Structures are given as C-alpha cells and as structure tokens.
N, C-alpha and C positions, 0 to 999 in steps of 0.2 A: 463440562470445558467444551469446546469447541474440538472437534474431533482432528480436523485441521492440523492445531498445533501443538500436540501430541506426538508428530511425529517431527524429528531431527532436518529428515531432509528438506523439510520447507524453510527454514534455517539457512541451510545450504544453500537452498535456489535463490536466493534473493539476499545473498552478501551475508549473513551473520543478522543475531537479535535486533541489533539495534536499528537498523536496514529495514527487517518486518517489523519492527513497532512505529518507524517514521511513514513507513508503504501505506500499512493500516491506517491508521489516524491520517495522514494526506488524501485516503480511497476514502474513511467514513465523512471527512469532512467535506469532499464532491455530492455525495450521495447527502449529506446532510442539506447544500444549498441547491437540490434539486435534480443534480444527476442520475439519466435511468440507471439502472442495474446492470452487468452485462450477461449476465447469467439466466437460465431460465426464469428455476426454482427460485421464486426468492418469499414462496408461500410460510408464512408461520418463521422466517427468519431474523434474528438479527442485524443493523449493519454491521457490527465486526465478525458477524458469521457471511453476511455477503461477498466482503470482503475479502477474506482469508479464502473461503471459496473461488472468487476469482484469480486470486494471485494459484491458488492450485491447479486451476485451468491456463493458465500461461493468458490471462483474457487483460494483466495489467502486471509491466515490469517495472523497477528498478531505472529510472533512468540514468545514464553513466554519463552526461555529455558535461563536461566540468565546468562551476560558474564562473564568471568573471571578477574575478577579486575587488570591493570597493578600494578606487583610485577619487583619494578627492581632489578638485578640481583645483583646490590653492592649498601650498604649501603654506604653513603653519609654522 
C-alpha cells in the first residue's frame, strides 16, 4: 500500500476521499498522456505513487473554481 494514503491528513488536505480520488485519477491521466512528473525522485515509482507524492508535497491541488452549469441554447 502507498504510505501516503495511510494518513487521514491527506484526505483532509484535499477535502475528502472523493476529491482525493478524483485528483489522483486526473493527475494519473495527465501523466499517461505525457506530462512530466513534478517531483524529482520518480525512479521505481508507479504513476499513482507519483501523483500521491505530488499531493503530499503540495505540487498539485484541487481546483476550487466553480464550473459554469450547462445551459442549453434553445428551450425545449
């Protein structure tokens, strides 16, 4: 198991388990698509371990900007 996920502080840091999961998934997708890791020591680490370490080191955070709701152009 990834050591960083054992600590409840990480869950609190991002605002809950759902947000943590979403942040890890989003970052892993970026890494799979070719984004460079934001941490130096990546040798022997999986993408999920890299994403978790980036969260622990405050390299990535949850975007708090509210999204605009979808509004259809024409009323049906």
